[in-house]
C-alpha positions in Angstrom: 92.4 35.0 28.3 94.3 33.2 25.6 94.8 35.7 22.9 91.5 37.4 22.4 89.4 34.5 23.7 88.2 33.9 27.2 89.8 30.9 28.9 88.6 28.4 29.7 86.5 28.3 26.6 83.0 29.5 27.3 84.0 31.4 30.4 82.6 34.9 30.9 85.4 37.5 31.0 86.0 41.1 30.2 88.8 42.5 28.1 88.3 45.9 29.8 91.6 47.4 30.7 93.5 44.7 28.9 95.7 45.3 25.8 94.8 42.6 23.4 97.3 41.1 21.0 97.5 42.3 17.4 97.7 38.7 16.2 96.5 35.5 17.7 95.7 31.9 16.5 94.0 28.8 17.8 95.5 25.6 19.1 95.1 24.1 15.6 98.1 26.1 14.6 100.3 25.5 17.6 100.4 25.3 21.4 102.3 28.2 22.8 103.4 31.4 21.1 107.1 32.2 21.3 107.3 36.0 21.2 110.2 37.4 19.3 111.7 40.7 18.2 111.2 43.5 15.7 114.1 43.0 13.2 116.4 46.1 13.2 119.5 44.6 11.7 121.3 45.6 8.6 121.8 42.2 6.9 118.2 42.0 5.6 117.0 45.6 5.0 113.8 44.3 3.3 112.5 43.0 6.6 113.5 45.9 8.9 110.5 46.7 11.2 108.9 43.3 11.0 108.0 41.5 14.2 109.1 37.9 14.1 107.5 35.2 16.3 107.0 31.4 16.4 105.1 28.7 18.2 106.9 26.1 20.4 104.9 23.2 19.0 104.4 24.5 15.4 108.0 25.2 14.7 107.1 27.8 12.1 108.3 31.4 11.7 105.9 34.2 11.0 106.1 38.0 10.9 104.1 41.1 10.5 104.3 44.9 10.3 102.3 47.3 12.5 100.6 50.1 10.6 98.4 52.5 12.6 98.2 50.0 15.5 97.0 47.1 13.2 99.0 44.0 12.1 99.6 44.2 8.4 101.5 42.3 5.8 101.5 39.0 7.7 104.0 36.5 6.3 104.5 32.8 7.0 108.1 32.2 6.2 109.0 28.9 4.5 111.7 27.8 6.8 112.9 24.2 6.9 111.8 22.4 10.1 114.2 23.5 12.8 112.4 22.2 15.8 110.8 23.8 18.7 111.7 27.4 19.0 112.0 28.3 22.7 113.2 31.9 22.4 114.6 34.6 20.2 117.5 36.9 20.8 119.5 39.6 19.0 123.2 40.4 18.9 124.9 43.8 19.3 124.2 44.5 15.6 120.5 43.8 16.1 120.6 40.6 14.0 118.0 38.1 15.0 118.5 34.5 16.3 116.1 31.7 17.1 117.0 29.2 19.9 115.6 25.7 19.7 114.9 23.1 22.4 117.6 20.9 20.8 120.2 23.5 21.8 120.7 24.8 18.3 120.8 28.5 17.5 119.8 29.8 14.0 120.4 33.3 12.7 117.9 35.0 10.4 119.6 35.2 7.1 119.1 35.1 3.4 119.3 31.6 1.9 
């Protein structure tokens, strides 16, 4: 499966016994999800508890909260183009970083 959709398209499959993602999107919005982290740092208390993620080809940054097992308050953050996000990481203070294919590292911060 790709997200909640059988792969290849049109294939018969069963989601029985599979934990499906809370959020997914089609290839019109990207090519490969880059899973992130739940923000637990202190620098941005207004986003504590949000799960941040990206897409390798899309270069965007999105987040959501989980309430009773459902993705809520989905946000598409207006970040300047930073390139292809390959991974996320966090430091010892739980601050969040995005690592790009150009070798740059960006810290989630207030502008």
